[in-house]
C-alpha positions as MATLAB code, in Angstrom:
seq = 'XXXXXXXXXXXXXXXXXXXXXXXXXXXXXXXXXXXXXXXXXXXXXXXXXXXXXXXXXXXXXXXXXXXXXXXXXXXXXXXXXXXXXXXXXXXXXXXXXXXXXXXXXXXXXXXXXXXXXXXXXXXXXXXXXXXXXXXXXXXXXXXXXXXXXXXXXXXXXXXXXXXXXXXXXXXXXXXXXXXXXXXXXXXXXXXXXXXXXXXXXXXXXXXXXXXXXXXX';
ca = [
     -90.502   58.893  -67.252;
     -93.602   57.918  -69.534;
     -96.654   56.331  -67.848;
     -97.487   54.100  -70.527;
     -95.719   52.580  -73.764;
     -96.783   49.964  -76.719;
     -94.800   48.389  -78.335;
     -95.402   46.362  -81.314;
     -94.061   43.210  -82.494;
     -93.131   43.460  -86.722;
     -90.403   40.463  -86.548;
     -91.800   37.489  -87.558;
     -91.668   36.306  -90.902;
     -94.315   36.717  -93.741;
     -93.632   33.661  -95.564;
     -96.864   31.776  -96.274;
     -96.964   35.829  -98.048;
     -95.778   36.538 -101.539;
     -95.513   40.012  -99.314;
     -94.456   41.188  -96.236;
     -97.685   41.238  -94.251;
     -97.526   44.689  -92.182;
     -97.795   46.584  -95.362;
    -101.048   44.601  -96.908;
    -103.935   46.095  -96.317;
    -107.339   45.222  -95.007;
    -110.122   47.810  -95.262;
    -107.648   49.909  -97.219;
    -105.369   50.108  -94.151;
    -101.802   48.133  -94.025;
    -102.085   45.650  -90.633;
     -99.396   47.473  -88.550;
    -101.602   50.720  -89.021;
    -104.622   48.572  -88.059;
    -102.613   47.996  -84.542;
    -100.883   51.438  -84.098;
    -104.602   52.852  -84.430;
    -105.797   50.534  -81.688;
    -103.681   52.220  -78.975;
    -103.793   55.718  -80.276;
    -104.608   57.803  -77.154;
    -104.082   54.900  -75.106;
     -99.918   55.351  -74.944;
     -97.595   58.083  -74.771;
     -95.484   55.931  -77.167;
     -95.477   53.826  -80.187;
     -92.819   51.439  -80.768;
     -92.553   49.099  -83.731;
     -89.772   46.425  -83.479;
     -88.605   45.056  -86.477;
     -85.728   42.199  -87.446;
     -83.984   44.556  -90.411;
     -83.198   48.172  -90.379;
     -84.915   47.540  -94.013;
     -87.916   46.300  -92.733;
     -88.623   49.677  -90.352;
     -87.440   52.181  -93.599;
     -90.576   50.271  -95.628;
     -92.580   50.867  -92.325;
     -91.928   54.159  -91.390;
     -93.267   55.875  -95.454;
     -96.821   53.956  -93.669;
     -96.633   55.625  -90.165;
     -96.957   59.159  -88.562;
     -93.610   60.234  -87.243;
     -94.606   59.893  -83.791;
     -94.063   56.980  -84.069;
     -90.532   55.229  -83.279;
     -88.975   51.958  -84.613;
     -86.138   49.624  -83.066;
     -83.975   47.006  -85.083;
     -83.681   43.705  -83.363;
     -79.349   43.695  -82.667;
     -79.243   40.248  -81.556;
     -79.825   37.160  -83.246;
     -83.314   36.348  -83.020;
     -84.547   33.074  -82.317;
     -88.073   33.976  -81.142;
     -90.781   36.837  -79.794;
     -87.916   37.275  -76.668;
     -85.669   38.810  -78.490;
     -87.830   41.057  -79.995;
     -89.906   41.970  -77.167;
     -86.741   42.618  -75.482;
     -85.640   45.583  -77.325;
     -89.090   47.282  -77.161;
     -88.255   47.155  -73.687;
     -84.608   48.249  -73.367;
     -86.509   51.492  -76.013;
     -90.103   51.646  -74.237;
     -89.870   54.843  -71.884;
     -93.514   54.463  -70.212;
     -93.611   52.680  -66.459;
     -95.844   50.430  -67.915;
     -95.861   48.844  -71.555;
     -98.599   46.815  -74.191;
     -96.846   44.143  -76.101;
     -98.685   43.353  -79.414;
     -98.086   41.796  -82.654;
     -98.523   43.799  -85.754;
    -100.731   41.311  -87.412;
    -103.722   41.607  -84.576;
    -105.895   44.070  -86.600;
    -109.335   44.121  -84.511;
    -106.992   44.947  -81.014;
    -109.624   45.921  -78.918;
    -109.258   49.762  -76.805;
    -111.328   48.809  -73.919;
    -109.646   45.070  -73.150;
    -106.486   46.981  -73.750;
    -107.149   49.612  -71.226;
    -108.506   47.401  -68.598;
    -105.388   45.289  -68.983;
    -103.392   48.845  -68.094;
    -106.041   49.535  -65.357;
    -104.880   46.272  -63.661;
    -100.978   45.917  -64.089;
    -101.033   49.565  -61.962;
     -98.535   48.220  -59.049;
     -98.439   44.446  -60.042;
     -95.441   42.782  -62.905;
     -98.230   42.239  -65.439;
    -101.670   41.866  -66.662;
    -101.377   38.571  -68.849;
    -105.215   37.057  -70.991;
    -105.864   33.874  -70.037;
    -108.103   31.069  -71.283;
    -110.183   28.929  -68.938;
    -107.655   26.277  -70.110;
    -105.093   28.097  -68.493;
    -103.243   29.128  -71.894;
    -101.802   32.265  -71.126;
    -101.675   35.214  -73.803;
     -97.881   36.850  -73.349;
     -98.097   38.686  -76.804;
    -101.755   40.874  -76.003;
    -100.347   41.995  -72.915;
     -99.050   44.883  -70.706;
     -95.634   44.667  -68.183;
     -93.661   46.898  -65.878;
     -91.585   47.576  -68.255;
     -88.187   47.294  -65.735;
     -89.552   44.065  -63.767;
     -90.389   42.497  -67.495;
     -86.543   43.894  -68.655;
     -85.166   42.584  -65.941;
     -86.738   39.052  -66.849;
     -86.067   38.832  -70.476;
     -82.623   39.434  -70.039;
     -82.657   36.820  -68.002;
     -84.296   34.255  -69.967;
     -82.089   34.934  -72.439;
     -78.989   34.421  -70.464;
     -80.214   30.732  -69.955;
     -81.185   30.336  -73.611;
     -84.689   30.136  -73.710;
     -86.505   32.507  -75.866;
     -90.296   32.151  -75.180;
     -92.476   34.057  -73.999;
     -93.296   31.611  -70.777;
     -90.164   31.502  -69.384;
     -89.884   35.589  -69.577;
     -93.291   36.080  -68.306;
     -92.234   33.344  -65.207;
     -89.663   35.040  -64.121;
     -91.778   37.855  -63.610;
     -93.412   38.282  -59.603;
     -96.719   39.576  -58.900;
     -98.400   38.466  -62.614;
    -102.260   39.345  -62.533;
    -104.156   36.986  -65.058;
    -106.758   38.602  -66.609;
    -109.464   35.779  -67.658;
    -110.800   36.023  -71.249;
    -114.574   35.452  -69.150;
    -113.424   38.996  -68.410;
    -112.730   39.758  -71.079;
    -115.583   38.521  -73.294;
    -117.416   40.990  -71.375;
    -115.387   43.609  -73.991;
    -114.761   41.679  -76.670;
    -117.503   39.357  -77.028;
    -115.970   36.774  -80.590;
    -112.180   37.569  -79.359;
    -110.947   39.210  -82.099;
    -108.010   40.921  -79.971;
    -106.597   38.210  -80.247;
    -107.406   37.335  -83.958;
    -103.863   36.698  -86.175;
    -103.659   37.031  -89.379;
    -100.829   33.788  -90.595;
    -102.019   33.136  -93.899;
    -104.068   34.470  -96.745;
    -107.561   33.141  -95.591;
    -107.114   34.931  -92.198;
    -106.864   37.715  -94.041;
    -109.519   36.696  -95.906;
    -111.629   35.571  -93.141;
    -110.433   39.359  -91.219;
    -112.403   40.430  -94.415;
    -115.458   38.875  -93.180;
    -114.996   40.250  -89.283;
    -114.484   43.527  -90.533;
    -118.260   43.966  -90.992;
    -121.316   44.521  -88.686;
    -121.501   41.885  -86.353;
    -124.332   39.804  -86.816;
    -125.707   38.562  -83.071;
    -124.600   34.317  -82.517;
    -123.903   33.026  -78.635;
    -121.560   30.917  -80.084;
    -117.971   32.171  -78.916;
    -114.287   31.271  -81.410;
    -110.853   30.874  -79.693;
    -108.818   32.388  -82.629;
    -105.519   31.382  -82.663;
];
């Protein structure tokens, strides 16, 4: 068994764009590649989960041959189906879950989540208002696989349903993450063309600011 895997979820729709988000370029690099680069050196395998084989074939041309692909065989009613597919394929004892449209994932934050997950079912970032970030988290692969299967068997398709079935979750306060990622860029997702424009600005050298913003 490997120690660490990264599961990148790339099954979401790109209805607000004229093309697939995964191939959209930010700083002359596809969004998918930004996430893959973020986990480089931290994990022993990278698995990209898509909802169609055609999509996997397109993405395969963008990445190195070491990246593995998994295609959902179940009808998708939410991210949990893709998550389950990823956990089934992952060979690492612990797996990081990440969306393919978060181009600023912090290596330091991921490293912290992996380190804190040893001996736990998961390490999940949690905001001060108690909202959690289950798609920017690290899980004990086998335990999370069972929890995801149980949730889907009961027709629950959201990530919260899986997390609630895990025993021994370590929640990491965003006040801790803020020390490593002051602007919480790790959680920024590109959902609209405007977000892509924002990301182009965010990628430039950071100006000193006392203002912190939660990206949702």
